[in-house]
TISE-23300 format. One record per residue (C-alpha): residue in three letters; z, y, x. Coordinates in steps of 0.1 Angstrom, whole numbers, plus 2048, in hexadecimal, padded with zeros to 3 digits. Layout:
BEGIN
resn: ALA | Z: Z | Y: Y | X: X
...
// end
This chain:
BEGIN
resn: MET | Z: 284 | Y: B37 | X: 8CA
resn: SER | Z: 26A | Y: B2C | X: 8E4
resn: GLU | Z: 245 | Y: B37 | X: 8E1
resn: THR | Z: 23A | Y: B13 | X: 8DC
resn: ARG | Z: 251 | Y: B0D | X: 8BD
resn: GLN | Z: 248 | Y: B30 | X: 8B0
resn: GLN | Z: 224 | Y: B26 | X: 8B1
resn: THR | Z: 22D | Y: B06 | X: 89E
resn: LYS | Z: 23F | Y: B1B | X: 884
resn: SER | Z: 220 | Y: B2F | X: 87D
resn: VAL | Z: 20A | Y: B10 | X: 876
resn: SER | Z: 206 | Y: B04 | X: 853
resn: HIS | Z: 204 | Y: ADF | X: 853
resn: CYS | Z: 1EE | Y: AD9 | X: 835
resn: LEU | Z: 1F4 | Y: AB3 | X: 82F
resn: SER | Z: 1EA | Y: AA7 | X: 80D
resn: ARG | Z: 1FD | Y: A8C | X: 7F9
resn: ARG | Z: 1E1 | Y: A73 | X: 803
resn: THR | Z: 1E7 | Y: A7B | X: 827
resn: PHE | Z: 20C | Y: A77 | X: 824
resn: LEU | Z: 208 | Y: A55 | X: 813
resn: GLN | Z: 1F1 | Y: A4B | X: 830
resn: TYR | Z: 209 | Y: A54 | X: 84B
resn: ALA | Z: 22C | Y: A57 | X: 83F
resn: GLY | Z: 247 | Y: A3F | X: 84A
resn: ILE | Z: 26D | Y: A41 | X: 84D
resn: VAL | Z: 272 | Y: A4C | X: 871
resn: GLY | Z: 293 | Y: A43 | X: 880
resn: ILE | Z: 2A2 | Y: A2A | X: 898
resn: GLY | Z: 298 | Y: A0A | X: 887
resn: ALA | Z: 295 | Y: A19 | X: 864
resn: ILE | Z: 278 | Y: A0B | X: 84E
resn: ALA | Z: 26F | Y: A14 | X: 82B
resn: GLY | Z: 251 | Y: A19 | X: 815
resn: PRO | Z: 241 | Y: A3B | X: 80D
resn: GLN | Z: 254 | Y: A54 | X: 7F8
resn: ILE | Z: 249 | Y: A5B | X: 7D4
resn: TRP | Z: 240 | Y: A7E | X: 7CA
resn: ILE | Z: 250 | Y: A8A | X: 7A9
resn: PRO | Z: 240 | Y: AAB | X: 79F
resn: SER | Z: 25D | Y: AB6 | X: 789
resn: ALA | Z: 280 | Y: AAA | X: 78E
resn: ARG | Z: 29D | Y: AAE | X: 776
resn: GLY | Z: 2AD | Y: AD0 | X: 773
resn: ALA | Z: 2C5 | Y: AD6 | X: 78F
resn: GLN | Z: 2EA | Y: AD8 | X: 786
resn: LYS | Z: 2F7 | Y: AF9 | X: 794
resn: ASN | Z: 31B | Y: AED | X: 795
resn: GLN | Z: 313 | Y: ACD | X: 7A8
resn: VAL | Z: 302 | Y: AC0 | X: 7C8
resn: VAL | Z: 2FB | Y: A9C | X: 7CF
resn: PHE | Z: 2FF | Y: A94 | X: 7F4
resn: ILE | Z: 2F3 | Y: A73 | X: 803
resn: SER | Z: 300 | Y: A6D | X: 826
resn: GLU | Z: 2F5 | Y: A52 | X: 83F
resn: GLU | Z: 316 | Y: A57 | X: 852
resn: SER | Z: 330 | Y: A40 | X: 842
resn: ASN | Z: 34A | Y: A40 | X: 85E
resn: PRO | Z: 36C | Y: A41 | X: 84D
resn: LYS | Z: 377 | Y: A5F | X: 862
resn: ALA | Z: 357 | Y: A72 | X: 858
resn: ILE | Z: 35C | Y: A69 | X: 833
resn: ALA | Z: 380 | Y: A77 | X: 835
resn: VAL | Z: 371 | Y: A98 | X: 843
resn: TYR | Z: 357 | Y: A99 | X: 827
resn: GLU | Z: 372 | Y: A96 | X: 80D
resn: THR | Z: 386 | Y: AB3 | X: 81C
resn: ILE | Z: 368 | Y: ACA | X: 820
resn: ASN | Z: 35B | Y: AC1 | X: 7FD
resn: ALA | Z: 37C | Y: AC9 | X: 7EC
resn: ASP | Z: 37D | Y: AEB | X: 7FE
resn: PHE | Z: 359 | Y: AF2 | X: 7F4
resn: GLU | Z: 360 | Y: AEA | X: 7D0
resn: LYS | Z: 37F | Y: B00 | X: 7D0
resn: ASN | Z: 36C | Y: B1D | X: 7DF
resn: THR | Z: 34B | Y: B1B | X: 7CC
resn: GLY | Z: 352 | Y: B05 | X: 7AD
resn: ILE | Z: 336 | Y: AEE | X: 7B8
resn: LYS | Z: 33F | Y: AC9 | X: 7B8
resn: VAL | Z: 331 | Y: AB3 | X: 7D4
resn: VAL | Z: 328 | Y: A8F | X: 7C9
resn: MET | Z: 327 | Y: A78 | X: 7E7
resn: GLU | Z: 313 | Y: A58 | X: 7ED
resn: TYR | Z: 315 | Y: A42 | X: 80C
resn: PRO | Z: 2F9 | Y: A28 | X: 809
resn: GLY | Z: 2FA | Y: A20 | X: 82E
resn: PHE | Z: 2E0 | Y: A21 | X: 84A
resn: ALA | Z: 2CB | Y: A04 | X: 83D
resn: ASN | Z: 2C9 | Y: A10 | X: 819
resn: ILE | Z: 2C9 | Y: A36 | X: 81A
resn: ALA | Z: 2A3 | Y: A3A | X: 81A
resn: LYS | Z: 29F | Y: A23 | X: 7FC
resn: ARG | Z: 2BB | Y: A36 | X: 7EA
resn: VAL | Z: 2AB | Y: A58 | X: 7F0
resn: ALA | Z: 289 | Y: A4B | X: 7E5
resn: THR | Z: 297 | Y: A3C | X: 7C5
resn: LEU | Z: 2A8 | Y: A5D | X: 7BB
resn: ILE | Z: 288 | Y: A70 | X: 7C1
resn: ALA | Z: 273 | Y: A56 | X: 7AD
resn: ALA | Z: 28C | Y: A5A | X: 790
resn: GLY | Z: 288 | Y: A80 | X: 791
resn: THR | Z: 2AC | Y: A85 | X: 79C
resn: PRO | Z: 2AA | Y: A8D | X: 7C1
resn: ALA | Z: 2CA | Y: A93 | X: 7D4
resn: GLU | Z: 2D0 | Y: AB7 | X: 7DF
resn: ILE | Z: 2DA | Y: AAD | X: 802
resn: VAL | Z: 2D2 | Y: A8F | X: 818
resn: TRP | Z: 2E2 | Y: A8B | X: 83A
resn: TYR | Z: 2CE | Y: A75 | X: 851
resn: GLY | Z: 2B6 | Y: A76 | X: 86E
resn: ALA | Z: 29D | Y: A93 | X: 86F
resn: GLY | Z: 282 | Y: A79 | X: 876
resn: GLN | Z: 289 | Y: A6A | X: 854
resn: GLY | Z: 28A | Y: A8C | X: 844
resn: MET | Z: 268 | Y: A94 | X: 852
resn: ASN | Z: 258 | Y: A7E | X: 839
resn: LEU | Z: 265 | Y: A92 | X: 81C
resn: ALA | Z: 25A | Y: AB2 | X: 82D
resn: LEU | Z: 237 | Y: AA4 | X: 830
resn: GLU | Z: 237 | Y: A9E | X: 80B
resn: ASP | Z: 242 | Y: AC1 | X: 804
resn: GLN | Z: 264 | Y: AB6 | X: 7F6
resn: LEU | Z: 27C | Y: AC8 | X: 80E
resn: ALA | Z: 288 | Y: AEB | X: 809
resn: ASP | Z: 283 | Y: B07 | X: 822
resn: VAL | Z: 2A5 | Y: B0A | X: 833
resn: SER | Z: 29B | Y: B23 | X: 84E
resn: ASP | Z: 2B4 | Y: B3C | X: 840
resn: VAL | Z: 2D1 | Y: B23 | X: 845
resn: VAL | Z: 2C6 | Y: B19 | X: 868
resn: GLN | Z: 2C4 | Y: B3E | X: 872
resn: GLU | Z: 2E6 | Y: B46 | X: 863
resn: VAL | Z: 2F7 | Y: B28 | X: 872
resn: GLY | Z: 2E7 | Y: B30 | X: 894
resn: GLY | Z: 2E8 | Y: B1E | X: 8B5
resn: ILE | Z: 2CE | Y: B04 | X: 8AC
resn: PRO | Z: 2B7 | Y: AFC | X: 8CA
resn: ASP | Z: 292 | Y: AF9 | X: 8C5
resn: ASN | Z: 290 | Y: AD4 | X: 8CD
resn: LEU | Z: 2A7 | Y: ACC | X: 8AF
resn: GLN | Z: 292 | Y: ADF | X: 895
resn: LEU | Z: 27A | Y: ACF | X: 87C
resn: ILE | Z: 25F | Y: AE8 | X: 873
resn: TYR | Z: 246 | Y: AE2 | X: 857
resn: LYS | Z: 22F | Y: AFC | X: 848
resn: GLY | Z: 240 | Y: B17 | X: 85D
resn: ALA | Z: 263 | Y: B10 | X: 850
resn: ASP | Z: 282 | Y: AFC | X: 85B
resn: ARG | Z: 286 | Y: ADD | X: 845
resn: SER | Z: 2A5 | Y: ACF | X: 855
resn: ILE | Z: 2C8 | Y: ADD | X: 85D
resn: PRO | Z: 2D2 | Y: ACC | X: 87D
resn: THR | Z: 2F7 | Y: AC1 | X: 87E
resn: SER | Z: 2F8 | Y: AA9 | X: 89C
resn: GLN | Z: 2E4 | Y: A96 | X: 8B5
resn: GLN | Z: 2E5 | Y: A79 | X: 8CD
resn: PHE | Z: 2D6 | Y: A77 | X: 8F0
resn: THR | Z: 2C7 | Y: A58 | X: 900
resn: TYR | Z: 2D5 | Y: A4E | X: 922
resn: ASN | Z: 2E6 | Y: A32 | X: 936
resn: TRP | Z: 309 | Y: A26 | X: 93A
resn: TYR | Z: 315 | Y: A14 | X: 959
resn: ARG | Z: 333 | Y: A03 | X: 969
resn: LYS | Z: 33F | Y: A1C | X: 984
resn: ASP | Z: 357 | Y: A02 | X: 993
resn: LEU | Z: 33B | Y: 9E9 | X: 999
resn: TYR | Z: 326 | Y: A04 | X: 9A9
resn: GLU | Z: 342 | Y: A0E | X: 9C0
resn: GLN | Z: 349 | Y: 9EA | X: 9CB
resn: LYS | Z: 325 | Y: 9E7 | X: 9D7
resn: GLY | Z: 323 | Y: A0A | X: 9E5
resn: LEU | Z: 308 | Y: A15 | X: 9CC
resn: ASN | Z: 301 | Y: A38 | X: 9C0
resn: SER | Z: 2F8 | Y: A3F | X: 99B
resn: ILE | Z: 2D4 | Y: A3B | X: 993
resn: ALA | Z: 2BC | Y: A59 | X: 995
resn: THR | Z: 29A | Y: A48 | X: 997
resn: TRP | Z: 288 | Y: A2A | X: 989
resn: GLU | Z: 28A | Y: A1B | X: 9AC
resn: ASP | Z: 2B0 | Y: A21 | X: 9AD
resn: TYR | Z: 2B4 | Y: A0F | X: 98B
resn: ILE | Z: 2A1 | Y: 9F0 | X: 998
resn: HIS | Z: 2B6 | Y: 9EF | X: 9B8
resn: VAL | Z: 2D7 | Y: 9F3 | X: 9A6
resn: ALA | Z: 2CE | Y: 9D8 | X: 98C
resn: LYS | Z: 2C3 | Y: 9C0 | X: 9A7
resn: THR | Z: 2E2 | Y: 9C6 | X: 9BC
resn: LEU | Z: 2FB | Y: 9C1 | X: 9A0
resn: ASN | Z: 2E9 | Y: 9A4 | X: 990
resn: ASN | Z: 2FE | Y: 985 | X: 991
resn: PRO | Z: 2F6 | Y: 96F | X: 972
resn: PRO | Z: 304 | Y: 960 | X: 95E
resn: THR | Z: 324 | Y: 973 | X: 967
resn: ILE | Z: 314 | Y: 995 | X: 965
resn: TYR | Z: 2F1 | Y: 9A3 | X: 963
resn: GLY | Z: 2E5 | Y: 9C3 | X: 975
resn: CYS | Z: 2D8 | Y: 9D3 | X: 955
resn: ILE | Z: 2CE | Y: 9CC | X: 931
resn: ILE | Z: 2AA | Y: 9D1 | X: 925
resn: PRO | Z: 2A7 | Y: 9C8 | X: 900
resn: SER | Z: 286 | Y: 9B7 | X: 8FB
resn: ALA | Z: 282 | Y: 9B1 | X: 8D5
resn: GLU | Z: 271 | Y: 9C2 | X: 8B8
resn: THR | Z: 290 | Y: 9D7 | X: 8B1
resn: GLY | Z: 298 | Y: 9FC | X: 8B1
resn: ALA | Z: 2AC | Y: 9F8 | X: 8D2
resn: SER | Z: 28E | Y: 9EA | X: 8E4
resn: HIS | Z: 277 | Y: A04 | X: 8D5
resn: VAL | Z: 28C | Y: A22 | X: 8DF
resn: LEU | Z: 290 | Y: A15 | X: 902
resn: LEU | Z: 26B | Y: A13 | X: 907
resn: GLU | Z: 267 | Y: A35 | X: 8F6
resn: THR | Z: 280 | Y: A45 | X: 90E
resn: THR | Z: 26E | Y: A34 | X: 92C
resn: PHE | Z: 24D | Y: A41 | X: 91F
resn: MET | Z: 25C | Y: A64 | X: 91D
resn: SER | Z: 269 | Y: A61 | X: 941
resn: ASN | Z: 246 | Y: A58 | X: 94D
resn: ASP | Z: 235 | Y: A72 | X: 937
resn: VAL | Z: 223 | Y: A58 | X: 921
resn: HIS | Z: 216 | Y: A63 | X: 8FF
resn: TRP | Z: 20D | Y: A4E | X: 8E1
resn: PHE | Z: 1F7 | Y: A6A | X: 8D3
resn: GLU | Z: 1E4 | Y: A8A | X: 8DD
resn: TYR | Z: 1DC | Y: AA7 | X: 8C7
resn: ASN | Z: 1B7 | Y: AAE | X: 8C0
resn: GLU | Z: 1B5 | Y: AD4 | X: 8BD
resn: THR | Z: 192 | Y: AD2 | X: 8AF
resn: LYS | Z: 19A | Y: AB9 | X: 893
resn: LYS | Z: 1BE | Y: AC6 | X: 88F
resn: GLN | Z: 1CC | Y: AA3 | X: 890
resn: TYR | Z: 1DE | Y: A8A | X: 8A6
resn: GLU | Z: 1CB | Y: A6D | X: 8B5
resn: VAL | Z: 1D6 | Y: A4E | X: 8C7
resn: ALA | Z: 1D8 | Y: A54 | X: 8ED
resn: LEU | Z: 1EE | Y: A38 | X: 8FA
resn: ASP | Z: 1D2 | Y: A23 | X: 908
resn: LYS | Z: 1BE | Y: A40 | X: 917
resn: GLY | Z: 1BC | Y: A4A | X: 93B
resn: ILE | Z: 1DC | Y: A55 | X: 94C
resn: ASN | Z: 1F0 | Y: A4D | X: 92D
resn: LYS | Z: 1E7 | Y: A28 | X: 930
resn: GLN | Z: 1EF | Y: A28 | X: 956
resn: ARG | Z: 211 | Y: A37 | X: 950
resn: ALA | Z: 218 | Y: A20 | X: 933
resn: VAL | Z: 211 | Y: A02 | X: 949
resn: GLU | Z: 229 | Y: A10 | X: 963
resn: ALA | Z: 244 | Y: A13 | X: 948
resn: LEU | Z: 240 | Y: 9F0 | X: 93C
resn: GLU | Z: 23F | Y: 9E2 | X: 95F
resn: PHE | Z: 25F | Y: 9F5 | X: 968
resn: LEU | Z: 271 | Y: 9E7 | X: 94A
resn: HIS | Z: 262 | Y: 9C4 | X: 951
resn: GLU | Z: 270 | Y: 9C5 | X: 975
resn: LEU | Z: 292 | Y: 9D0 | X: 968
resn: HIS | Z: 292 | Y: 9B4 | X: 94F
resn: GLN | Z: 295 | Y: 99B | X: 96C
resn: TYR | Z: 2B9 | Y: 9A8 | X: 970
resn: SER | Z: 2C1 | Y: 9A8 | X: 94A
resn: PRO | Z: 2CA | Y: 98D | X: 931
resn: GLU | Z: 2AB | Y: 982 | X: 91E
resn: ALA | Z: 2B5 | Y: 999 | X: 902
resn: SER | Z: 299 | Y: 98C | X: 8EC
resn: THR | Z: 2AD | Y: 992 | X: 8CC
resn: TYR | Z: 2C2 | Y: 9B0 | X: 8D7
resn: SER | Z: 2C6 | Y: 9D1 | X: 8C5
resn: TRP | Z: 2E1 | Y: 9EC | X: 8C5
resn: ALA | Z: 2FF | Y: 9D6 | X: 8BD
resn: GLU | Z: 2F6 | Y: 9BE | X: 8DA
resn: LEU | Z: 2F2 | Y: 9DA | X: 8F3
resn: MET | Z: 316 | Y: 9E5 | X: 8EB
resn: SER | Z: 326 | Y: 9C2 | X: 8E9
resn: THR | Z: 315 | Y: 9B6 | X: 909
resn: PHE | Z: 322 | Y: 9D4 | X: 91C
resn: VAL | Z: 345 | Y: 9D2 | X: 90D
resn: SER | Z: 348 | Y: 9AD | X: 917
resn: GLU | Z: 340 | Y: 9B7 | X: 93B
resn: LYS | Z: 320 | Y: 9A3 | X: 93C
resn: VAL | Z: 30B | Y: 9C0 | X: 949
resn: ALA | Z: 30F | Y: 9DC | X: 962
resn: ASN | Z: 2F7 | Y: 9F5 | X: 952
resn: SER | Z: 2EB | Y: 9FB | X: 92E
resn: TYR | Z: 2D7 | Y: A16 | X: 91D
resn: TYR | Z: 2E2 | Y: A23 | X: 8FB
resn: VAL | Z: 2DC | Y: A40 | X: 8E3
resn: GLY | Z: 2FD | Y: A53 | X: 8E4
resn: ALA | Z: 321 | Y: A4B | X: 8ED
resn: ARG | Z: 328 | Y: A30 | X: 8D2
resn: LEU | Z: 327 | Y: A17 | X: 8EE
resn: LEU | Z: 343 | Y: A29 | X: 8FF
resn: GLU | Z: 357 | Y: A29 | X: 8DF
resn: ARG | Z: 353 | Y: A03 | X: 8DC
resn: VAL | Z: 35E | Y: 9FF | X: 900
resn: MET | Z: 37D | Y: A15 | X: 8FA
resn: ALA | Z: 386 | Y: A01 | X: 8DA
resn: ASN | Z: 37F | Y: 9DE | X: 8E7
resn: ASN | Z: 383 | Y: 9DE | X: 90D
resn: GLU | Z: 399 | Y: 9FA | X: 919
resn: ARG | Z: 399 | Y: 9EA | X: 93C
resn: ILE | Z: 376 | Y: 9F7 | X: 944
resn: ALA | Z: 377 | Y: A17 | X: 92F
resn: ASP | Z: 37E | Y: A2F | X: 94B
resn: VAL | Z: 362 | Y: A1F | X: 961
resn: THR | Z: 348 | Y: A20 | X: 946
resn: VAL | Z: 334 | Y: A3F | X: 950
resn: PRO | Z: 314 | Y: A50 | X: 943
resn: VAL | Z: 2F5 | Y: A58 | X: 957
resn: ARG | Z: 2D4 | Y: A65 | X: 94C
resn: PHE | Z: 2B7 | Y: A4C | X: 947
resn: PRO | Z: 2A5 | Y: A50 | X: 968
resn: PRO | Z: 288 | Y: A69 | X: 965
resn: ARG | Z: 267 | Y: A64 | X: 976
resn: LEU | Z: 24E | Y: A7F | X: 96C
resn: THR | Z: 263 | Y: A90 | X: 951
resn: GLU | Z: 288 | Y: A93 | X: 949
resn: GLN | Z: 282 | Y: A8E | X: 924
resn: TYR | Z: 295 | Y: A74 | X: 910
resn: TYR | Z: 294 | Y: A67 | X: 8EC
resn: LEU | Z: 2A8 | Y: A7F | X: 8D6
resn: SER | Z: 2B8 | Y: A74 | X: 8B5
resn: ILE | Z: 2BF | Y: A91 | X: 89E
resn: GLN | Z: 2D2 | Y: A91 | X: 87D
resn: GLY | Z: 2D6 | Y: AAC | X: 863
resn: PHE | Z: 2D6 | Y: AB8 | X: 83F
resn: HIS | Z: 2B6 | Y: AB5 | X: 82B
resn: LEU | Z: 2B3 | Y: AC8 | X: 80A
resn: HIS | Z: 29C | Y: ABD | X: 7EE
resn: ASN | Z: 289 | Y: ADB | X: 7E0
resn: GLN | Z: 28B | Y: ACE | X: 7BC
resn: ALA | Z: 2B1 | Y: ACD | X: 7BB
resn: ASN | Z: 2CD | Y: AE7 | X: 7BD
resn: VAL | Z: 2C0 | Y: AF7 | X: 7DD
resn: GLU | Z: 2D7 | Y: B15 | X: 7DC
resn: GLY | Z: 2F6 | Y: B00 | X: 7D7
resn: ALA | Z: 2EB | Y: AE9 | X: 7F2
resn: LYS | Z: 2E5 | Y: B05 | X: 80A
resn: GLN | Z: 308 | Y: B13 | X: 802
resn: TYR | Z: 317 | Y: AF1 | X: 80A
resn: CYS | Z: 304 | Y: AEC | X: 82B
resn: LYS | Z: 310 | Y: B0E | X: 838
resn: PHE | Z: 333 | Y: B08 | X: 82C
resn: PHE | Z: 334 | Y: AE6 | X: 83D
resn: LEU | Z: 327 | Y: AF2 | X: 85F
resn: GLN | Z: 33F | Y: B10 | X: 85E
resn: HIS | Z: 35D | Y: AFC | X: 852
resn: PRO | Z: 379 | Y: AF6 | X: 86C
resn: ASP | Z: 377 | Y: AD1 | X: 865
resn: TYR | Z: 352 | Y: ACE | X: 86F
resn: ILE | Z: 361 | Y: AC8 | X: 892
resn: LYS | Z: 376 | Y: AAB | X: 884
resn: TRP | Z: 355 | Y: A9D | X: 876
resn: LEU | Z: 346 | Y: A9E | X: 899
resn: HIS | Z: 365 | Y: A8D | X: 8A5
resn: ALA | Z: 360 | Y: A6F | X: 88E
resn: VAL | Z: 34F | Y: A5F | X: 8AD
resn: PRO | Z: 359 | Y: A76 | X: 8CA
resn: LEU | Z: 33D | Y: A7E | X: 8E3
resn: HIS | Z: 324 | Y: A69 | X: 8CE
resn: ILE | Z: 31F | Y: A82 | X: 8B1
resn: ILE | Z: 314 | Y: A9F | X: 8C7
resn: PRO | Z: 313 | Y: AC1 | X: 8B6
resn: ALA | Z: 2F2 | Y: AD1 | X: 8B0
resn: SER | Z: 2FE | Y: AF2 | X: 8C0
resn: ARG | Z: 306 | Y: AF3 | X: 8E5
resn: GLU | Z: 31F | Y: B0F | X: 8DD
resn: VAL | Z: 333 | Y: AF6 | X: 8C9
resn: LEU | Z: 331 | Y: ADC | X: 8E5
resn: HIS | Z: 341 | Y: AF6 | X: 8FC
resn: SER | Z: 35B | Y: B02 | X: 8E3
resn: ALA | Z: 380 | Y: AFB | X: 8E8
resn: GLN | Z: 382 | Y: AED | X: 8C4
resn: TYR | Z: 368 | Y: AD2 | X: 8CB
resn: GLN | Z: 378 | Y: AC9 | X: 8ED
resn: GLU | Z: 39A | Y: AC8 | X: 8DE
resn: ASN | Z: 399 | Y: AA2 | X: 8D8
resn: PRO | Z: 3AC | Y: A87 | X: 8EB
resn: VAL | Z: 38D | Y: A72 | X: 8F2
resn: ILE | Z: 378 | Y: A90 | X: 8FD
resn: GLN | Z: 395 | Y: A9E | X: 913
resn: LYS | Z: 398 | Y: A7C | X: 924
resn: ARG | Z: 372 | Y: A79 | X: 929
resn: MET | Z: 368 | Y: A9D | X: 931
resn: ASP | Z: 350 | Y: A8C | X: 94B
resn: VAL | Z: 33C | Y: A80 | X: 92D
resn: LEU | Z: 33B | Y: AA2 | X: 91C
resn: ASN | Z: 330 | Y: AB2 | X: 93D
resn: PHE | Z: 315 | Y: A98 | X: 941
resn: LEU | Z: 308 | Y: A9F | X: 91D
resn: ASP | Z: 308 | Y: AC4 | X: 925
resn: SER | Z: 2F4 | Y: ABD | X: 945
resn: ILE | Z: 2D7 | Y: AAC | X: 932
resn: TRP | Z: 2D9 | Y: AC3 | X: 914
resn: GLY | Z: 2B7 | Y: ACF | X: 907
resn: LYS | Z: 2A2 | Y: AB5 | X: 919
resn: GLY | Z: 2A0 | Y: A9D | X: 8FC
resn: MET | Z: 281 | Y: A9B | X: 8E6
resn: PRO | Z: 27D | Y: A8E | X: 8C2
resn: PRO | Z: 25E | Y: A78 | X: 8BF
resn: TYR | Z: 24D | Y: A8E | X: 8A5
resn: TYR | Z: 249 | Y: AAA | X: 8BE
resn: ARG | Z: 244 | Y: A94 | X: 8DC
resn: ASP | Z: 21D | Y: A95 | X: 8DD
resn: GLY | Z: 217 | Y: ABA | X: 8D5
resn: LYS | Z: 224 | Y: AD9 | X: 8C5
resn: GLU | Z: 219 | Y: ACE | X: 8A2
resn: LEU | Z: 22E | Y: AB8 | X: 88D
resn: ASN | Z: 220 | Y: A94 | X: 891
resn: PRO | Z: 21F | Y: A81 | X: 870
resn: LEU | Z: 212 | Y: A61 | X: 881
resn: ILE | Z: 231 | Y: A57 | X: 894
resn: GLY | Z: 23C | Y: A3F | X: 879
resn: LEU | Z: 21E | Y: A29 | X: 881
resn: TYR | Z: 22E | Y: A1D | X: 8A1
resn: GLN | Z: 253 | Y: A26 | X: 89A
resn: ASN | Z: 259 | Y: A14 | X: 879
resn: GLU | Z: 251 | Y: 9F1 | X: 885
resn: SER | Z: 260 | Y: 9F6 | X: 8A8
resn: LEU | Z: 23F | Y: 9F2 | X: 8B9
resn: GLY | Z: 24E | Y: 9FB | X: 8DA
resn: GLY | Z: 266 | Y: 9DE | X: 8D5
resn: TRP | Z: 249 | Y: 9C7 | X: 8CF
resn: MET | Z: 239 | Y: 9D4 | X: 8EF
resn: LEU | Z: 258 | Y: 9CC | X: 903
resn: ALA | Z: 25B | Y: 9A9 | X: 8F3
resn: MET | Z: 237 | Y: 9A1 | X: 8FB
resn: ARG | Z: 23B | Y: 9AB | X: 920
resn: ASN | Z: 25E | Y: 99F | X: 928
resn: ILE | Z: 260 | Y: 980 | X: 912
resn: LYS | Z: 23C | Y: 975 | X: 90C
resn: GLY | Z: 22D | Y: 97F | X: 92D
resn: MET | Z: 210 | Y: 992 | X: 91F
resn: LYS | Z: 1FF | Y: 9AB | X: 937
resn: SER | Z: 209 | Y: 9CF | X: 934
resn: GLU | Z: 1E6 | Y: 9DC | X: 931
resn: ASP | Z: 1DE | Y: 9C4 | X: 914
resn: ILE | Z: 1FF | Y: 9CD | X: 903
resn: ILE | Z: 1F6 | Y: 9F2 | X: 904
resn: ASP | Z: 1D3 | Y: 9EC | X: 8F7
resn: GLU | Z: 1E0 | Y: 9D7 | X: 8DA
resn: ALA | Z: 1FB | Y: 9F0 | X: 8D1
resn: ALA | Z: 1E3 | Y: A0D | X: 8D1
resn: ASN | Z: 1CA | Y: 9F9 | X: 8BB
resn: GLN | Z: 1E6 | Y: 9F0 | X: 8A3
resn: VAL | Z: 1ED | Y: A15 | X: 89D
resn: ARG | Z: 1C8 | Y: A1C | X: 899
resn: LYS | Z: 1C5 | Y: A00 | X: 880
resn: LYS | Z: 1E1 | Y: A0E | X: 86C
resn: ILE | Z: 1D2 | Y: A30 | X: 86C
resn: LYS | Z: 1B1 | Y: A21 | X: 860
resn: GLU | Z: 1C2 | Y: A0C | X: 845
resn: ARG | Z: 1D3 | Y: A2A | X: 837
resn: GLY | Z: 1B5 | Y: A41 | X: 837
// end
């Protein structure tokens, strides 16, 4: 473990319930929900049962759950009761069970969402499980009050996909810089037949994460940590941060000239526009875009190729992390047994293969393993696996982006896709970048003031 994260583990984040209610928000790609409700004493945990709520409802993943759960019950006598409320409803379902005093033992969803339960002191210490499982890199851990509060299972990186055949026809190399991206997009732009790129410019998660990744590339920070006050403070509109934020908005504004208007686009539109051969370049979080291409337009599957989002001042990108989160008022020991059993079960690999190359293992050792690579999609697209390996470890979850301390304020700009609003105002409404940044920073400050 690195020195930085060791220091973080030694810090006790003493956030009161009042502080949590001021700042908490469900943090994920487009997820929005109200604050969780603290229940001081939940129902007595059933030692022979664990309730497991999973955001992943892919039929292939469900089939793997059923196999592993049956084996777990056979080995331990503990029954696993599954729920699949779906991405849009999982936060509400988790909160409802907590409010009723019957929290689920295990919730599988984004670590950013789980962070809110950690801040309210509702997540169990799972450091022993993380240590026993092993292979979990620092940038995937969620540390609160000196302990792991999430057991990472998988992750997705943020990067670009492009049409290699179109590049070759024009004698273009893959993009490596912001300037490369603009040149390529301009060269390949031939509307309405095809656009050079796609820059979603709406108050959606897809637009927000694009700006977040561009900010990371240019070392822009929403917050800075005040060591004296021991708290995060808004920094987006200050000094060099503001200058770099302006550069990021102007870069995406220039690219937008070679994009569909995309004023209503989110994740589905990024995929469908690429699949229908209307764009030569698209960013995405993970390889689900490739899966859609392979399923719906095999003709361009082999020439759909990944490339890192072009770095400027850093090589960081937006990192999405998923894992198990265990409620501390439920059957914690049974839940820990299950999580270890799941991650050590041979069919864990099949679970990762539910969407090959999109559900990336938390452990690099697993990525390199023959078992993981023994899949027809992965065997055919080893170029994608090698690409993922090349950018491994450079991603950053937003809650550690602005300092070594866990940042409880990120929901104030994430939940309402404030980055998406910023892109919409620049690319669709024509507002000046400097004014957009000032307004965004003031919106966050206003929310902090309203909640405190």
